[in-house]
RODO-2510 file (C-alpha; in nm, 4 decimals, decimal comma):
residues 256
     n   res          X          Y          Z
     1     m    -0,6749    -1,8762     2,3083
     2     r    -0,3979    -1,7879     2,1679
     3     k    -0,3435    -1,7812     1,8636
     4     a    -0,0234    -1,6767     1,6997
     5     f     0,0508    -1,5794     1,2859
     6     a     0,4178    -1,6761     1,1942
     7     l     0,5146    -1,4895     0,8649
     8     p     0,7553    -1,6148     0,6225
     9     t     0,9532    -1,4275     0,3731
    10     v     0,7406    -1,3871     0,0464
    11     a     0,8726    -1,4111    -0,2875
    12     i     0,6527    -1,2661    -0,6146
    13     a     0,7643    -1,3977    -0,9370
    14     a     0,8787    -1,1336    -1,1684
    15     a     0,6116    -1,2258    -1,4619
    16     a     0,3642    -1,2141    -1,1490
    17     f     0,3718    -0,8167    -1,1947
    18     p     0,4572    -0,7263    -1,4987
    19     l     0,6546    -0,3542    -1,6159
    20     l     0,5577    -0,0963    -1,8855
    21     t     0,8231     0,0026    -2,0694
    22     m     0,8558     0,4140    -2,0192
    23     s     0,9989     0,6337    -2,2370
    24     p     1,2801     0,8699    -2,2251
    25     a     1,0498     1,2217    -2,3933
    26     l     0,9157     1,2371    -2,0600
    27     a     0,6887     1,5702    -1,9820
    28     d     0,8430     1,7100    -1,6245
    29     h     0,6964     1,5812    -1,3336
    30     d     0,7593     1,8611    -1,0859
    31     g     0,4113     1,9808    -0,9798
    32     s     0,0538     1,8390    -0,7516
    33     y    -0,0885     1,5325    -0,7846
    34     q    -0,4071     1,3652    -0,6525
    35     a    -0,5171     1,0550    -0,5911
    36     d    -0,8863     0,9886    -0,5392
    37     l    -0,9508     0,5927    -0,3322
    38     g    -1,1929     0,3877    -0,4751
    39     a    -1,3004     0,1036    -0,2000
    40     l    -1,1412    -0,2292    -0,3048
    41     n    -1,2895    -0,6200    -0,2316
    42     a    -1,6197    -0,3671    -0,0137
    43     s    -1,3218    -0,2821     0,2028
    44     g    -1,5806     0,0849     0,2269
    45     v    -1,2350     0,3121     0,2518
    46     s    -1,2288     0,6185     0,1414
    47     g    -1,0272     0,9246     0,0667
    48     t    -0,7396     1,1054    -0,0788
    49     g    -0,3838     1,0954    -0,1012
    50     m    -0,1625     1,4205    -0,2993
    51     v     0,1521     1,4168    -0,3718
    52     t     0,4354     1,7787    -0,5057
    53     l     0,6550     1,6521    -0,6640
    54     s     1,0345     1,9092    -0,6996
    55     g     1,2987     1,7163    -0,8024
    56     d     1,3825     1,3928    -0,6712
    57     q     1,2321     1,5382    -0,3693
    58     a     0,8390     1,4106    -0,3124
    59     t     0,5740     1,4865    -0,0225
    60     v     0,3156     1,3162     0,0901
    61     m    -0,0437     1,3583     0,2384
    62     i    -0,2843     1,0929     0,2473
    63     e    -0,6861     1,0819     0,4482
    64     a    -0,7906     0,7732     0,4420
    65     s    -1,0966     0,6196     0,6591
    66     g    -1,2783     0,3474     0,6441
    67     l    -0,9630     0,1177     0,7738
    68     v    -0,9854    -0,1812     1,0198
    69     p    -0,9075     0,0362     1,3063
    70     g    -0,6409    -0,1415     1,4664
    71     a    -0,4309    -0,2673     1,2470
    72     p    -0,1515    -0,1721     1,0657
    73     h    -0,1673    -0,1074     0,6513
    74     a     0,0957    -0,1296     0,3909
    75     q     0,0879     0,2044     0,1384
    76     h     0,2250     0,2273    -0,2181
    77     f     0,2968     0,4292    -0,5143
    78     h     0,2897     0,1226    -0,7629
    79     i     0,4367     0,2090    -1,1009
    80     g     0,4676     0,0063    -1,4397
    81     a     0,1486    -0,1323    -1,5774
    82     q    -0,1763     0,0541    -1,6762
    83     g    -0,1578     0,3322    -1,4228
    84     t    -0,5370     0,2046    -1,3379
    85     c    -0,7336     0,0543    -1,0681
    86     p    -0,9264    -0,2595    -1,0917
    87     t    -1,2493    -0,3294    -1,0035
    88     d    -1,3924    -0,6061    -0,7336
    89     a    -1,5061    -0,8261    -1,0721
    90     d    -1,1653    -0,8453    -1,1710
    91     d    -1,1592    -1,1550    -0,8567
    92     e    -1,0944    -1,3797    -1,1776
    93     d    -1,0800    -1,7308    -0,9579
    94     g    -1,4377    -1,6500    -0,7910
    95     d    -1,2766    -1,6229    -0,4092
    96     g    -1,4424    -1,3183    -0,2892
    97     f    -1,0935    -1,1353    -0,2525
    98     v    -0,9860    -0,8842    -0,5968
    99     s    -0,5895    -1,0238    -0,3998
   100     v    -0,2504    -0,8502    -0,5637
   101     t    -0,1797    -1,0460    -0,7981
   102     e    -0,5417    -1,0126    -0,9815
   103     g    -0,4850    -0,6049    -0,8984
   104     a    -0,1453    -0,5700    -1,0316
   105     p    -0,1956    -0,6361    -1,4011
   106     y    -0,3330    -0,2966    -1,3313
   107     y    -0,1739    -0,0618    -1,0799
   108     g     0,1801    -0,2483    -1,1428
   109     a     0,5001    -0,2843    -0,8980
   110     i     0,5315    -0,1168    -0,5794
   111     g     0,7884     0,1973    -0,6376
   112     s     0,7889     0,3687    -0,3182
   113     s     0,6794     0,2174     0,0425
   114     l     0,4954     0,4867     0,1677
   115     t     0,6719     0,4421     0,5249
   116     t     0,6740     0,6965     0,7992
   117     e     1,0319     0,7128     0,8581
   118     g     1,3618     0,5038     0,7511
   119     d     1,3326     0,3424     0,4369
   120     t     1,0931     0,4001     0,1596
   121     s     1,2367     0,1130    -0,1444
   122     p     1,0164    -0,1777    -0,2262
   123     d     1,2356    -0,3898    -0,0449
   124     s     1,1112    -0,1747     0,2698
   125     g     0,8318    -0,3104     0,1483
   126     l     0,5980    -0,3257     0,4662
   127     a     0,7266    -0,2998     0,8666
   128     v     0,4704    -0,2524     1,1460
   129     d     0,6243    -0,0037     1,3221
   130     r     0,7537     0,1737     1,0126
   131     f     0,3431     0,1854     0,8508
   132     p     0,0823     0,3350     0,9264
   133     t    -0,2304     0,2185     1,1714
   134     a    -0,5663     0,3156     1,1847
   135     e    -0,6130     0,4009     1,5550
   136     g    -0,9903     0,4833     1,4760
   137     g    -1,0122     0,3524     1,0979
   138     t    -0,8293     0,6514     1,0075
   139     i    -0,5251     0,7626     0,8688
   140     s    -0,3384     1,0745     0,7915
   141     y     0,0152     1,0833     0,6607
   142     e     0,2792     1,2827     0,5711
   143     r     0,5994     1,2455     0,4826
   144     t     0,8394     1,4528     0,2927
   145     f     1,1389     1,1318     0,1258
   146     t     1,3117     1,1067    -0,2614
   147     v     1,2044     0,9260    -0,5046
   148     t     1,3206     0,7052    -0,7771
   149     e     1,3550     0,8143    -1,1332
   150     d     1,1444     0,5310    -1,2019
   151     v     0,9067     0,6824    -0,9430
   152     q     0,9383     1,0677    -1,1532
   153     k     0,8763     0,8830    -1,4483
   154     a     0,5253     0,7265    -1,3938
   155     f     0,3775     1,0115    -1,2393
   156     a     0,5024     1,1935    -1,4932
   157     a     0,3497     0,9224    -1,7863
   158     g     0,0990     0,9224    -1,5704
   159     t     0,0961     0,5716    -1,4581
   160     a     0,1401     0,6188    -1,1170
   161     v    -0,0652     0,4541    -0,8656
   162     l    -0,1975     0,5223    -0,4690
   163     v    -0,3471     0,1842    -0,3352
   164     l    -0,3247     0,1141     0,0601
   165     h    -0,3957    -0,2709     0,1795
   166     g    -0,5814    -0,4851     0,3943
   167     v    -0,8940    -0,5737     0,4741
   168     d    -1,1420    -0,6789     0,7310
   169     k    -1,4680    -0,8922     0,5072
   170     d    -1,5529    -1,1017     0,7518
   171     g    -1,6630    -0,8016     1,0299
   172     s    -1,4293    -0,9772     1,2805
   173     g    -1,2475    -0,7044     1,3704
   174     t    -0,8761    -0,8386     1,2748
   175     y    -0,6423    -0,9761     0,9024
   176     d    -0,8197    -1,3967     0,9303
   177     g    -1,0645    -1,5747     0,7388
   178     d    -1,0728    -1,9265     0,5812
   179     v    -0,9572    -1,7381     0,2267
   180     v    -0,4788    -1,7896     0,2114
   181     s    -0,2854    -1,4991     0,0888
   182     d    -0,2163    -1,5533    -0,3058
   183     l     0,1574    -1,3620    -0,1673
   184     d     0,1642    -1,7206     0,1533
   185     p    -0,0295    -1,9648     0,1952
   186     s     0,0275    -1,8863     0,6018
   187     l    -0,1447    -1,5401     0,6078
   188     p    -0,5445    -1,4910     0,5551
   189     m    -0,6600    -1,2798     0,2630
   190     e    -0,7828    -1,0362     0,4433
   191     a    -0,4195    -0,9132     0,4831
   192     t    -0,2966    -0,8911     0,1903
   193     a    -0,5218    -0,8092    -0,0043
   194     p    -0,5821    -0,3998    -0,1404
   195     a    -0,8473    -0,1633     0,0011
   196     a    -0,8355     0,1409    -0,1539
   197     c    -0,6663     0,2146    -0,4474
   198     g    -0,6316     0,5428    -0,6599
   199     a    -0,4189     0,6367    -0,9521
   200     f    -0,2671     1,0094    -0,9471
   201     e    -0,2887     1,2981    -1,1758
   202     e    -0,1836     1,6063    -1,2092
   203     a    -0,3673     1,8674    -0,9523
   204     q    -0,4715     2,2627    -0,9990
   205     m    -0,4457     2,3111    -0,6873
   206     g    -0,1274     2,4645    -0,5934
   207     t     0,1256     2,2604    -0,3725
   208     a     0,0287     2,0300    -0,0553
   209     p     0,1947     2,1681     0,2701
   210     n     0,5524     2,0530     0,3768
   211     g     0,4833     1,9512     0,7086
   212     g     0,8859     1,8425     0,7212
   213     a     1,0693     1,5641     0,5789
   214     e     1,1167     1,2112     0,7343
   215     t     0,8596     1,2467     0,9010
   216     g     0,5442     1,0633     0,9309
   217     a     0,2229     0,9817     1,0598
   218     g    -0,0661     0,7269     1,1954
   219     g     0,1253     0,5200     1,4365
   220     t     0,1989     0,2334     1,6498
   221     a     0,0337     0,2751     2,0053
   222     g    -0,3001     0,0450     1,8235
   223     i    -0,0869    -0,2864     1,7477
   224     e     0,1266    -0,2350     2,1164
   225     q    -0,2067    -0,1725     2,2576
   226     q    -0,3684    -0,4864     2,0487
   227     a    -0,2039    -0,6974     1,8166
   228     a     0,1024    -0,7147     1,6635
   229     i     0,0768    -0,7897     1,2863
   230     g     0,3749    -0,7443     1,1699
   231     v     0,5024    -0,6894     0,7807
   232     g     0,8214    -0,8360     0,6962
   233     a     0,8016    -0,8413     0,3219
   234     l     0,6071    -0,8356    -0,0215
   235     a     0,7400    -0,8930    -0,3189
   236     l     0,6163    -0,7068    -0,6286
   237     a     0,8829    -0,7615    -0,9442
   238     g     0,9591    -0,4480    -1,1565
   239     a     1,2001    -0,2587    -1,3103
   240     a     1,4870    -0,1424    -1,0025
   241     g     1,4040    -0,5141    -0,8229
   242     a     1,1989    -0,7079    -0,6203
   243     g     1,0314    -0,5400    -0,2696
   244     a     0,9096    -0,7337    -0,0199
   245     l     0,5843    -0,7986     0,2612
   246     a     0,4570    -1,0394     0,4101
   247     y     0,2220    -0,9752     0,7082
   248     r     0,1973    -1,1160     1,1166
   249     r     0,0017    -1,1608     1,4013
   250     r     0,0775    -1,2225     1,7343
   251     q    -0,2108    -1,1758     1,9591
   252     a    -0,1064    -1,0017     2,3118
   253     g    -0,3560    -1,2078     2,5349
   254     e    -0,6007    -1,4138     2,6110
   255     q    -0,9639    -1,4648     2,4182
   256     a    -1,2370    -1,6681     2,5132
***
């Protein structure tokens, strides 16, 4: 049977994603930072994010496993809130998921979209052809790009958080299920729910190797071979404005 998800642009009110005012007197942000990813929504995801900041340049490395095989996964720097991660106990509405809205008071709004190429602003949200696909359930990502002053301040203030999205809670092998996304009722919650989260802390292990500016790993081959799950826009209001996110899934063939 052929299925399709038609995904409109999502707009989230700024009130849902409050940002804390940062002090102008911030320590220098240059240096290395590490985030150890913890699973959310019983995803089983684990991994590490490393960031080396030098002025407005960030070299980012992410190694993660336990993700939905062959599916695209949104990944961002989130900034401006508590600089912490929610837990599965923060499922306030009892629907079985910690949603983006429920997690936002902890990790905040999108500061940077960790795409494999092109724009990295919050406005980029997610796009299936520019975010890593978890081939075999793993992501190995590296990219150097320019970050905004807000992102630099968040790292200096200790409020920068790495969040990966997309879970397969029912074990079906794809994004589906009866619980709808808090971002858009036309989407399954699995498509947008956070899968892993880690707060960045200063690292003393030196800088991450520079694999070259404007490069990324994690590919889209799985989408081309299996299904297309596009990400249109995820709007997370923040000091720099709202971003946009939507997921699109188009089944590539007939299934019994």
